[in-house]
C-alpha positions as CSV (number, residue, x, y, z in Angstrom):
1,M,21.2,11.5,3.5
2,N,22.8,14.2,1.2
3,R,20.7,16.6,-0.8
4,K,21.8,16.8,-4.4
5,S,21.7,20.5,-5.2
6,F,21.8,20.1,-8.9
7,L,19.7,22.8,-10.6
8,K,17.3,23.6,-7.9
9,N,15.8,26.5,-9.9
10,S,15.4,24.3,-12.9
11,I,12.5,21.8,-12.6
12,L,9.8,21.5,-14.9
13,G,8.2,18.3,-14.7
14,A,6.0,16.3,-12.6
15,A,5.9,12.6,-12.4
16,S,3.2,12.1,-15.0
17,I,0.5,9.7,-14.8
18,A,-1.5,10.2,-17.9
19,A,-2.4,6.7,-18.8
20,S,-2.5,7.0,-22.5
21,K,-1.8,9.4,-25.4
22,S,-5.4,10.6,-25.3
23,I,-5.2,11.4,-21.7
24,L,-1.9,13.2,-22.2
25,K,-3.6,15.2,-25.0
26,E,-6.5,16.1,-22.6
27,E,-3.9,17.3,-20.1
28,E,-2.5,19.7,-22.6
29,N,-5.8,21.3,-23.2
30,T,-6.5,21.7,-19.4
31,I,-6.2,25.1,-17.9
32,S,-4.8,23.9,-14.6
33,T,-3.8,20.6,-13.1
34,Y,-4.7,22.0,-9.7
35,D,-8.2,23.1,-10.7
36,K,-8.8,19.9,-12.7
37,L,-8.0,17.7,-9.7
38,M,-9.8,19.9,-7.2
39,D,-13.0,19.3,-9.2
40,R,-12.5,16.1,-11.1
41,V,-15.3,14.5,-12.9
42,G,-14.5,10.9,-13.8
43,F,-15.5,8.9,-16.8
44,N,-17.1,6.1,-14.8
45,H,-17.9,5.2,-11.3
46,L,-16.3,2.1,-9.9
47,P,-17.3,1.8,-6.3
48,N,-15.1,-0.4,-4.1
49,K,-15.0,-1.4,-0.5
50,E,-13.9,1.3,1.9
51,E,-13.8,0.7,5.6
52,K,-14.1,3.9,7.5
53,S,-14.4,4.6,11.2
54,M,-14.6,8.0,13.0
55,K,-10.9,8.7,12.7
56,S,-9.5,6.2,10.1
57,V,-10.1,4.8,6.6
58,L,-8.8,1.5,5.3
59,H,-8.1,0.9,1.6
60,K,-7.2,-2.8,1.0
61,A,-4.9,-3.4,-1.9
62,N,-7.4,-5.3,-4.0
63,T,-9.9,-2.4,-3.9
64,R,-7.7,0.0,-5.7
65,G,-8.5,1.2,-9.2
66,N,-6.5,-0.4,-12.0
67,A,-5.6,0.7,-15.5
68,N,-3.6,-1.8,-17.6
69,H,-2.6,-0.4,-21.0
70,G,0.0,-3.0,-21.8
71,W,3.0,-0.7,-21.6
72,L,1.6,0.8,-18.3
73,N,0.0,-1.1,-15.4
74,S,-1.2,1.4,-12.8
75,F,-3.0,0.9,-9.5
76,H,-4.8,4.0,-8.1
77,S,-5.4,4.4,-4.4
78,F,-7.5,7.5,-5.3
79,S,-9.6,8.5,-8.3
80,F,-7.5,9.1,-11.3
81,A,-8.0,9.4,-15.1
82,N,-10.7,6.8,-16.1
83,Y,-11.0,5.4,-12.6
84,H,-13.5,7.5,-10.6
85,N,-14.9,6.8,-7.1
86,P,-16.4,9.8,-5.3
87,E,-15.6,8.2,-2.0
88,R,-11.9,8.0,-2.8
89,M,-11.0,11.4,-4.2
90,N,-8.2,12.3,-1.8
91,F,-6.9,12.1,1.8
92,G,-6.7,15.7,2.8
93,A,-4.0,17.4,0.6
94,L,-2.9,13.9,-0.7
95,R,-4.7,13.7,-4.1
96,V,-2.9,11.0,-6.1
97,L,-1.1,7.8,-5.1
98,N,-0.4,5.7,-8.1
99,D,1.6,2.4,-8.0
100,D,3.0,2.3,-11.6
101,Q,4.7,-0.4,-13.6
102,V,6.2,0.7,-17.0
103,A,7.3,-1.7,-19.7
104,P,10.9,-1.7,-21.0
105,A,11.8,1.4,-23.1
106,R,8.3,2.9,-22.7
107,G,7.0,5.8,-20.7
108,F,5.1,9.1,-20.5
109,G,5.8,11.5,-23.3
110,K,6.3,15.3,-22.9
111,H,3.3,16.9,-21.2
112,P,2.4,19.8,-18.9
113,H,1.4,20.3,-15.3
114,D,1.0,23.3,-13.0
115,N,0.3,24.0,-9.3
116,M,1.0,20.5,-8.0
117,E,3.6,19.0,-5.7
118,I,4.7,15.7,-7.4
119,I,6.8,13.1,-5.7
120,S,8.3,10.0,-7.4
121,I,9.7,7.1,-5.4
122,P,11.3,4.4,-7.6
123,L,10.9,0.9,-6.3
124,E,12.7,-1.1,-9.0
125,G,14.6,-0.3,-12.2
126,D,15.6,3.1,-13.6
127,L,13.3,6.0,-14.4
128,E,14.7,8.7,-16.8
129,H,13.4,12.3,-16.3
130,E,13.7,15.0,-18.9
131,D,12.2,18.5,-18.8
132,N,12.1,21.7,-20.9
133,M,14.8,23.4,-18.8
134,G,17.4,21.0,-20.1
135,N,17.4,18.6,-17.1
136,K,18.0,15.0,-17.9
137,T,18.4,12.7,-14.9
138,V,17.9,9.1,-13.9
139,I,16.4,8.0,-10.5
140,K,16.4,4.5,-9.1
141,E,15.5,2.6,-6.0
142,G,16.8,4.6,-3.0
143,D,16.2,7.9,-4.7
144,V,13.3,10.4,-4.1
145,Q,12.4,13.0,-6.6
146,I,10.1,16.1,-6.3
147,M,8.8,18.5,-8.8
148,S,6.9,21.7,-7.8
149,A,5.0,22.4,-10.9
150,G,4.1,25.9,-9.9
151,T,3.5,28.3,-12.8
152,G,3.9,25.5,-15.3
153,V,6.2,22.7,-16.4
154,Y,6.7,20.3,-19.3
155,H,8.4,16.9,-18.7
156,S,8.7,13.3,-19.7
157,E,9.4,10.1,-17.7
158,Y,10.6,6.9,-19.4
159,N,11.9,3.5,-18.4
160,K,15.6,3.8,-19.3
161,N,16.0,0.0,-19.6
162,K,15.2,-2.1,-22.6
163,D,15.1,-5.4,-20.8
164,K,13.1,-4.8,-17.5
165,E,10.2,-2.9,-16.1
166,V,10.5,0.1,-13.9
167,K,8.2,0.4,-10.9
168,F,7.6,3.5,-8.9
169,L,5.1,5.4,-6.8
170,Q,3.8,8.6,-8.2
171,I,2.3,10.9,-5.6
172,W,0.5,14.3,-6.1
173,V,-0.1,16.7,-3.2
174,F,-2.0,19.9,-3.4
175,P,0.3,22.9,-2.7
176,N,-0.3,25.5,0.0
177,Q,0.5,28.3,-2.4
178,K,-0.2,28.6,-6.1
179,N,2.0,29.9,-8.9
180,V,5.3,29.4,-7.2
181,T,8.5,29.3,-9.3
182,P,8.9,25.7,-10.6
183,R,11.6,23.7,-9.0
184,Y,13.2,20.3,-9.1
185,D,15.1,18.3,-6.5
186,Q,16.2,14.8,-5.8
187,I,18.0,12.9,-3.1
188,T,19.6,9.6,-2.5
189,L,18.7,7.9,0.8
190,D,21.1,6.2,3.2
191,P,19.8,2.7,3.6
192,A,21.0,2.6,7.2
193,S,18.7,5.6,8.0
194,M,15.7,3.3,7.4
195,N,16.8,0.2,9.3
196,N,14.1,-0.2,12.0
197,K,13.7,3.5,11.9
198,L,11.6,6.1,10.0
199,A,13.7,8.3,7.7
200,Q,12.2,11.6,6.7
201,I,12.2,12.0,2.9
202,V,9.9,15.0,2.4
203,S,9.3,18.1,4.5
204,P,8.2,21.8,4.1
205,N,11.6,23.0,5.3
206,E,14.4,23.5,2.8
207,D,17.1,22.9,5.5
208,D,15.4,19.8,6.9
209,A,16.0,16.2,6.0
210,G,14.4,15.1,2.7
211,V,13.3,17.1,-0.3
212,M,11.3,20.3,0.2
213,T,7.6,20.7,-0.7
214,H,5.3,23.6,-0.8
215,Q,2.9,22.1,1.7
216,D,2.9,21.3,5.4
217,A,3.6,17.7,4.5
218,Y,6.1,15.2,5.9
219,F,6.9,11.8,4.3
220,H,8.9,9.0,6.0
221,L,10.1,5.6,4.8
222,G,11.1,2.7,7.1
223,N,12.3,-0.9,6.7
224,L,11.2,-2.9,9.7
225,S,12.4,-6.4,10.8
226,T,9.8,-8.9,12.1
227,G,8.8,-8.0,15.7
228,Q,10.3,-4.5,15.6
229,S,8.2,-1.4,16.2
230,V,8.5,2.3,15.8
231,N,6.5,5.3,17.0
232,Y,5.6,8.2,14.9
233,D,4.6,11.6,16.3
234,L,2.7,13.9,13.9
235,K,4.5,17.1,13.1
236,S,1.6,19.5,12.8
237,A,-1.8,19.8,14.5
238,G,-4.6,19.3,12.0
239,N,-2.6,16.8,9.9
240,G,-3.4,13.2,9.2
241,V,-1.2,10.3,8.1
242,Y,-1.8,8.0,5.2
243,A,0.3,4.8,5.6
244,F,1.1,2.7,2.5
245,V,2.6,-0.8,3.0
246,L,5.2,-1.4,0.3
247,K,6.2,-4.8,1.5
248,G,5.2,-7.3,4.2
249,D,2.7,-7.1,7.0
250,V,2.4,-4.4,9.7
251,S,-0.1,-3.4,12.4
252,I,-0.8,0.3,13.2
253,D,-2.4,0.8,16.6
254,G,-3.9,-2.6,16.3
255,Q,-5.0,-2.4,12.6
256,S,-3.5,-5.2,10.6
257,L,-2.3,-4.2,7.2
258,N,-0.8,-6.2,4.3
259,E,1.3,-5.4,1.2
260,R,-0.1,-2.4,-0.8
261,D,-2.8,-1.7,1.8
262,G,-3.5,2.0,2.6
263,Y,-4.6,3.2,5.9
264,G,-5.4,6.8,6.8
265,V,-5.8,8.2,10.4
266,W,-6.5,11.7,11.7
267,D,-7.3,13.5,14.9
268,V,-4.4,11.7,16.5
269,S,-1.0,13.0,17.7
270,N,1.0,9.8,17.4
271,M,0.8,6.2,16.1
272,K,2.7,2.9,16.7
273,I,3.8,0.7,13.8
274,E,4.6,-2.9,14.5
275,A,6.2,-5.3,11.9
276,D,4.3,-8.6,11.7
277,S,6.9,-9.7,9.1
278,D,9.8,-8.0,7.5
279,A,8.2,-4.9,6.1
280,K,8.7,-1.6,4.3
281,I,6.3,1.3,4.9
282,L,5.7,4.8,3.6
283,L,4.0,7.4,5.9
284,M,2.5,10.5,4.3
285,E,1.5,13.2,6.8
286,V,-0.6,15.9,5.1
287,P,-3.0,18.6,6.1
288,M,-6.6,17.3,6.3
289,H,-8.1,20.6,5.2
290,L,-7.2,22.6,2.0
C-alpha cells in the first residue's frame, strides 16, 4: 500500500459523529473533545446485553445503540451522544466505534474537535472531507483516513453522491499525548494485501505500513475465504484487541461471531481467526490502560 503524502501538516478535522445540529452545537461549546469523552454523562441509560468473561467481552450486533435521524442512521458499539450505557463506555483506548449510514447529499457540517485520534474507514460510497486548512478530499471503499485533532481542528464530512448512501466506520481513539500539531493522512489499500491475510492499516510508527496514530495502536483488515484462518500476534504487552466483523461469520479462539458483532480480548499474546463463511474483519489493538 502507498502512503499519500498530501499535506501531512494540514489536517483539521475528525470524522464527526454529531448526530444532529443540536449535538454539533453542543460540541462547539465544549472545552475539549478529550475531556468530554473521558468523563461523558449520557442523556439516558439504555442497558443492553454484554457477555463478559475474565479476559473477553462480547457485543452482539443487535445490542448496539442506534440513532436514526433520517439523514443519518448510526449504530454505536460504545456510548455516544444520546446513547449511554455505563457498561459500554470504551475498550481501553478505543472510545468510539460508530457504524454510520448517511443519506445522499447529506452529512456533518463544519464542527470542532481536539485531542482525539479519529479514523474513518469507508465501506460503500464516497465521503467528502473538507477542513479549515483548505483540504478537500474524497475517500471511498479501500481508503483509510486519519485525523489527529491535537490542539484543535474544524472539519465537515458529507456524502458526495446525490443518488446513494455512504457507509463508513468512524472510530475514535484516545491519544497518548495531548496538544500535538493537528495532522491529516489517508492511504489507499492494495486489495491483494488483505486476501486471506491481515493488512496493517494503522500503527504508531510513521514509517510503518498504514496511517500513523498518536497512540500505541495497530489496526488490521482482512478478507477471509470460507475455511481459511489467520493468526494475529499482539504488538505490545498490555494491549488488547477489539475485533469487529464487517461481513460474514468467523470464530476467534472458539468464539463464534456474526456480521457486526464486536469481541474484545485482553491478557493474551495471540489469537486465531477462522472464517466460517467468506468474511471481512477489522482488528483494533489498543492499550487497555490510559
